[in-house]
mmCIF file of the C-alpha atoms, coordinates in Angstrom:
data_MODEL
# 
_entry.id   MODEL 
# 
loop_
_atom_site.group_PDB 
_atom_site.id 
_atom_site.type_symbol 
_atom_site.label_atom_id 
_atom_site.label_alt_id 
_atom_site.label_comp_id 
_atom_site.label_asym_id 
_atom_site.label_entity_id 
_atom_site.label_seq_id 
_atom_site.pdbx_PDB_ins_code 
_atom_site.Cartn_x 
_atom_site.Cartn_y 
_atom_site.Cartn_z 
_atom_site.occupancy 
_atom_site.B_iso_or_equiv 
_atom_site.pdbx_formal_charge 
_atom_site.auth_seq_id 
_atom_site.auth_comp_id 
_atom_site.auth_asym_id 
_atom_site.auth_atom_id 
_atom_site.pdbx_PDB_model_num 
ATOM 1   C CA . UNK A 1 1   ? -9.715  12.898 14.012 1.00 0.00 ? 1   UNK A CA 1 
ATOM 2   C CA . UNK A 1 2   ? -12.418 13.279 17.174 1.00 0.00 ? 2   UNK A CA 1 
ATOM 3   C CA . UNK A 1 3   ? -13.966 9.704  18.114 1.00 0.00 ? 3   UNK A CA 1 
ATOM 4   C CA . UNK A 1 4   ? -17.646 9.497  19.199 1.00 0.00 ? 4   UNK A CA 1 
ATOM 5   C CA . UNK A 1 5   ? -16.458 8.866  23.423 1.00 0.00 ? 5   UNK A CA 1 
ATOM 6   C CA . UNK A 1 6   ? -13.782 12.258 22.685 1.00 0.00 ? 6   UNK A CA 1 
ATOM 7   C CA . UNK A 1 7   ? -17.061 14.528 21.151 1.00 0.00 ? 7   UNK A CA 1 
ATOM 8   C CA . UNK A 1 8   ? -19.173 13.069 24.313 1.00 0.00 ? 8   UNK A CA 1 
ATOM 9   C CA . UNK A 1 9   ? -16.459 13.192 26.912 1.00 0.00 ? 9   UNK A CA 1 
ATOM 10  C CA . UNK A 1 10  ? -16.257 16.953 25.572 1.00 0.00 ? 10  UNK A CA 1 
ATOM 11  C CA . UNK A 1 11  ? -19.627 17.786 25.279 1.00 0.00 ? 11  UNK A CA 1 
ATOM 12  C CA . UNK A 1 12  ? -19.877 16.435 29.664 1.00 0.00 ? 12  UNK A CA 1 
ATOM 13  C CA . UNK A 1 13  ? -17.341 18.993 30.293 1.00 0.00 ? 13  UNK A CA 1 
ATOM 14  C CA . UNK A 1 14  ? -18.702 21.562 28.374 1.00 0.00 ? 14  UNK A CA 1 
ATOM 15  C CA . UNK A 1 15  ? -21.960 21.136 30.095 1.00 0.00 ? 15  UNK A CA 1 
ATOM 16  C CA . UNK A 1 16  ? -20.869 20.855 33.696 1.00 0.00 ? 16  UNK A CA 1 
ATOM 17  C CA . UNK A 1 17  ? -19.281 24.582 33.055 1.00 0.00 ? 17  UNK A CA 1 
ATOM 18  C CA . UNK A 1 18  ? -22.913 25.886 31.832 1.00 0.00 ? 18  UNK A CA 1 
ATOM 19  C CA . UNK A 1 19  ? -26.306 24.894 33.677 1.00 0.00 ? 19  UNK A CA 1 
ATOM 20  C CA . UNK A 1 20  ? -29.795 26.904 34.149 1.00 0.00 ? 20  UNK A CA 1 
ATOM 21  C CA . UNK A 1 21  ? -31.232 27.489 36.998 1.00 0.00 ? 21  UNK A CA 1 
ATOM 22  C CA . UNK A 1 22  ? -34.310 29.261 38.285 1.00 0.00 ? 22  UNK A CA 1 
ATOM 23  C CA . UNK A 1 23  ? -34.091 32.881 38.859 1.00 0.00 ? 23  UNK A CA 1 
ATOM 24  C CA . UNK A 1 24  ? -35.960 35.972 39.910 1.00 0.00 ? 24  UNK A CA 1 
ATOM 25  C CA . UNK A 1 25  ? -36.116 39.394 38.612 1.00 0.00 ? 25  UNK A CA 1 
ATOM 26  C CA . UNK A 1 26  ? -36.612 42.537 41.111 1.00 0.00 ? 26  UNK A CA 1 
ATOM 27  C CA . UNK A 1 27  ? -37.149 45.671 38.322 1.00 0.00 ? 27  UNK A CA 1 
ATOM 28  C CA . UNK A 1 28  ? -38.581 49.220 39.975 1.00 0.00 ? 28  UNK A CA 1 
ATOM 29  C CA . UNK A 1 29  ? -38.209 52.550 37.554 1.00 0.00 ? 29  UNK A CA 1 
ATOM 30  C CA . UNK A 1 30  ? -39.293 55.572 39.607 1.00 0.00 ? 30  UNK A CA 1 
ATOM 31  C CA . UNK A 1 31  ? -37.740 58.775 40.401 1.00 0.00 ? 31  UNK A CA 1 
ATOM 32  C CA . UNK A 1 32  ? -36.404 57.040 44.073 1.00 0.00 ? 32  UNK A CA 1 
ATOM 33  C CA . UNK A 1 33  ? -35.095 53.858 42.360 1.00 0.00 ? 33  UNK A CA 1 
ATOM 34  C CA . UNK A 1 34  ? -34.038 52.756 39.057 1.00 0.00 ? 34  UNK A CA 1 
ATOM 35  C CA . UNK A 1 35  ? -32.807 49.346 38.922 1.00 0.00 ? 35  UNK A CA 1 
ATOM 36  C CA . UNK A 1 36  ? -32.878 45.972 37.845 1.00 0.00 ? 36  UNK A CA 1 
ATOM 37  C CA . UNK A 1 37  ? -31.818 43.004 40.412 1.00 0.00 ? 37  UNK A CA 1 
ATOM 38  C CA . UNK A 1 38  ? -31.411 38.952 39.565 1.00 0.00 ? 38  UNK A CA 1 
ATOM 39  C CA . UNK A 1 39  ? -31.263 36.414 42.275 1.00 0.00 ? 39  UNK A CA 1 
ATOM 40  C CA . UNK A 1 40  ? -30.196 33.075 41.258 1.00 0.00 ? 40  UNK A CA 1 
ATOM 41  C CA . UNK A 1 41  ? -31.990 30.125 43.289 1.00 0.00 ? 41  UNK A CA 1 
ATOM 42  C CA . UNK A 1 42  ? -29.717 27.633 45.051 1.00 0.00 ? 42  UNK A CA 1 
ATOM 43  C CA . UNK A 1 43  ? -27.379 29.742 46.379 1.00 0.00 ? 43  UNK A CA 1 
ATOM 44  C CA . UNK A 1 44  ? -25.553 29.894 43.407 1.00 0.00 ? 44  UNK A CA 1 
ATOM 45  C CA . UNK A 1 45  ? -22.346 32.057 43.704 1.00 0.00 ? 45  UNK A CA 1 
ATOM 46  C CA . UNK A 1 46  ? -21.141 33.750 40.716 1.00 0.00 ? 46  UNK A CA 1 
ATOM 47  C CA . UNK A 1 47  ? -17.161 34.275 40.512 1.00 0.00 ? 47  UNK A CA 1 
ATOM 48  C CA . UNK A 1 48  ? -14.937 36.621 38.768 1.00 0.00 ? 48  UNK A CA 1 
ATOM 49  C CA . UNK A 1 49  ? -14.615 35.551 34.756 1.00 0.00 ? 49  UNK A CA 1 
ATOM 50  C CA . UNK A 1 50  ? -18.610 33.609 35.206 1.00 0.00 ? 50  UNK A CA 1 
ATOM 51  C CA . UNK A 1 51  ? -21.105 34.471 32.644 1.00 0.00 ? 51  UNK A CA 1 
ATOM 52  C CA . UNK A 1 52  ? -25.159 34.611 33.500 1.00 0.00 ? 52  UNK A CA 1 
ATOM 53  C CA . UNK A 1 53  ? -27.654 35.200 30.781 1.00 0.00 ? 53  UNK A CA 1 
ATOM 54  C CA . UNK A 1 54  ? -31.212 35.376 31.236 1.00 0.00 ? 54  UNK A CA 1 
ATOM 55  C CA . UNK A 1 55  ? -33.760 34.264 29.150 1.00 0.00 ? 55  UNK A CA 1 
ATOM 56  C CA . UNK A 1 56  ? -37.419 35.569 28.435 1.00 0.00 ? 56  UNK A CA 1 
ATOM 57  C CA . UNK A 1 57  ? -38.843 38.364 26.350 1.00 0.00 ? 57  UNK A CA 1 
ATOM 58  C CA . UNK A 1 58  ? -37.266 41.841 27.403 1.00 0.00 ? 58  UNK A CA 1 
ATOM 59  C CA . UNK A 1 59  ? -38.792 43.591 30.235 1.00 0.00 ? 59  UNK A CA 1 
ATOM 60  C CA . UNK A 1 60  ? -40.439 46.824 30.242 1.00 0.00 ? 60  UNK A CA 1 
ATOM 61  C CA . UNK A 1 61  ? -42.452 48.761 32.819 1.00 0.00 ? 61  UNK A CA 1 
ATOM 62  C CA . UNK A 1 62  ? -43.897 51.955 33.188 1.00 0.00 ? 62  UNK A CA 1 
ATOM 63  C CA . UNK A 1 63  ? -42.430 54.966 35.148 1.00 0.00 ? 63  UNK A CA 1 
ATOM 64  C CA . UNK A 1 64  ? -43.087 54.676 39.221 1.00 0.00 ? 64  UNK A CA 1 
ATOM 65  C CA . UNK A 1 65  ? -43.818 51.055 39.169 1.00 0.00 ? 65  UNK A CA 1 
ATOM 66  C CA . UNK A 1 66  ? -41.814 47.925 40.355 1.00 0.00 ? 66  UNK A CA 1 
ATOM 67  C CA . UNK A 1 67  ? -42.682 44.289 39.370 1.00 0.00 ? 67  UNK A CA 1 
ATOM 68  C CA . UNK A 1 68  ? -41.017 40.752 40.090 1.00 0.00 ? 68  UNK A CA 1 
ATOM 69  C CA . UNK A 1 69  ? -40.465 38.377 37.215 1.00 0.00 ? 69  UNK A CA 1 
ATOM 70  C CA . UNK A 1 70  ? -39.431 34.365 37.478 1.00 0.00 ? 70  UNK A CA 1 
ATOM 71  C CA . UNK A 1 71  ? -37.544 33.293 34.946 1.00 0.00 ? 71  UNK A CA 1 
ATOM 72  C CA . UNK A 1 72  ? -34.770 31.063 33.957 1.00 0.00 ? 72  UNK A CA 1 
ATOM 73  C CA . UNK A 1 73  ? -30.718 31.724 33.643 1.00 0.00 ? 73  UNK A CA 1 
ATOM 74  C CA . UNK A 1 74  ? -27.750 29.998 31.983 1.00 0.00 ? 74  UNK A CA 1 
ATOM 75  C CA . UNK A 1 75  ? -24.974 29.673 34.105 1.00 0.00 ? 75  UNK A CA 1 
ATOM 76  C CA . UNK A 1 76  ? -21.698 29.846 32.511 1.00 0.00 ? 76  UNK A CA 1 
ATOM 77  C CA . UNK A 1 77  ? -18.585 29.292 34.835 1.00 0.00 ? 77  UNK A CA 1 
ATOM 78  C CA . UNK A 1 78  ? -15.135 30.530 33.630 1.00 0.00 ? 78  UNK A CA 1 
ATOM 79  C CA . UNK A 1 79  ? -12.116 28.241 33.436 1.00 0.00 ? 79  UNK A CA 1 
ATOM 80  C CA . UNK A 1 80  ? -9.046  29.079 35.317 1.00 0.00 ? 80  UNK A CA 1 
ATOM 81  C CA . UNK A 1 81  ? -7.093  31.173 32.812 1.00 0.00 ? 81  UNK A CA 1 
ATOM 82  C CA . UNK A 1 82  ? -10.181 33.298 32.262 1.00 0.00 ? 82  UNK A CA 1 
ATOM 83  C CA . UNK A 1 83  ? -11.109 33.649 35.855 1.00 0.00 ? 83  UNK A CA 1 
ATOM 84  C CA . UNK A 1 84  ? -7.150  35.080 36.522 1.00 0.00 ? 84  UNK A CA 1 
ATOM 85  C CA . UNK A 1 85  ? -7.415  37.168 33.801 1.00 0.00 ? 85  UNK A CA 1 
ATOM 86  C CA . UNK A 1 86  ? -10.320 38.639 34.795 1.00 0.00 ? 86  UNK A CA 1 
ATOM 87  C CA . UNK A 1 87  ? -9.124  39.228 38.507 1.00 0.00 ? 87  UNK A CA 1 
ATOM 88  C CA . UNK A 1 88  ? -6.150  40.892 36.775 1.00 0.00 ? 88  UNK A CA 1 
ATOM 89  C CA . UNK A 1 89  ? -8.225  43.053 34.388 1.00 0.00 ? 89  UNK A CA 1 
ATOM 90  C CA . UNK A 1 90  ? -10.306 44.112 37.957 1.00 0.00 ? 90  UNK A CA 1 
ATOM 91  C CA . UNK A 1 91  ? -7.114  45.076 40.082 1.00 0.00 ? 91  UNK A CA 1 
ATOM 92  C CA . UNK A 1 92  ? -5.859  47.671 37.417 1.00 0.00 ? 92  UNK A CA 1 
ATOM 93  C CA . UNK A 1 93  ? -9.557  48.902 36.458 1.00 0.00 ? 93  UNK A CA 1 
ATOM 94  C CA . UNK A 1 94  ? -9.549  49.500 40.545 1.00 0.00 ? 94  UNK A CA 1 
ATOM 95  C CA . UNK A 1 95  ? -6.574  51.156 40.279 1.00 0.00 ? 95  UNK A CA 1 
ATOM 96  C CA . UNK A 1 96  ? -7.775  53.627 37.942 1.00 0.00 ? 96  UNK A CA 1 
ATOM 97  C CA . UNK A 1 97  ? -10.161 55.044 40.698 1.00 0.00 ? 97  UNK A CA 1 
ATOM 98  C CA . UNK A 1 98  ? -7.109  56.175 42.901 1.00 0.00 ? 98  UNK A CA 1 
ATOM 99  C CA . UNK A 1 99  ? -5.894  58.456 40.261 1.00 0.00 ? 99  UNK A CA 1 
ATOM 100 C CA . UNK A 1 100 ? -7.604  60.899 41.427 1.00 0.00 ? 100 UNK A CA 1 
ATOM 101 C CA . UNK A 1 101 ? -6.038  64.301 42.665 1.00 0.00 ? 101 UNK A CA 1 
ATOM 102 C CA . UNK A 1 102 ? -7.363  67.335 44.469 1.00 0.00 ? 102 UNK A CA 1 
ATOM 103 C CA . UNK A 1 103 ? -6.709  70.624 43.857 1.00 0.00 ? 103 UNK A CA 1 
ATOM 104 C CA . UNK A 1 104 ? -5.637  73.265 46.656 1.00 0.00 ? 104 UNK A CA 1 
ATOM 105 C CA . UNK A 1 105 ? -6.655  76.558 44.582 1.00 0.00 ? 105 UNK A CA 1 
ATOM 106 C CA . UNK A 1 106 ? -10.384 77.515 43.738 1.00 0.00 ? 106 UNK A CA 1 
ATOM 107 C CA . UNK A 1 107 ? -12.186 76.516 40.831 1.00 0.00 ? 107 UNK A CA 1 
ATOM 108 C CA . UNK A 1 108 ? -12.225 79.407 38.046 1.00 0.00 ? 108 UNK A CA 1 
# 
């Protein structure tokens, strides 16, 4: 059975892994650029396995324009196991890029 003290300790441990921060979203949709960048305030570093969720309504801008929005984001930190598994998976994903061959012959 979980006591109230254990429940509150679990809540504070979870909230330490998850926090909100302001963010700036830069969106551009044109023939030269098509991107959306999120910059977190307070120099928050995102590490492998961390998740960022930006709050607010979906953003839609007309073609040929760019816009900047101020929002709030929730950052959820990965635990040590999740971080290690993410790094391992990234290594194998990167290794797939090495499996490229070049044919000396012509393309038919």
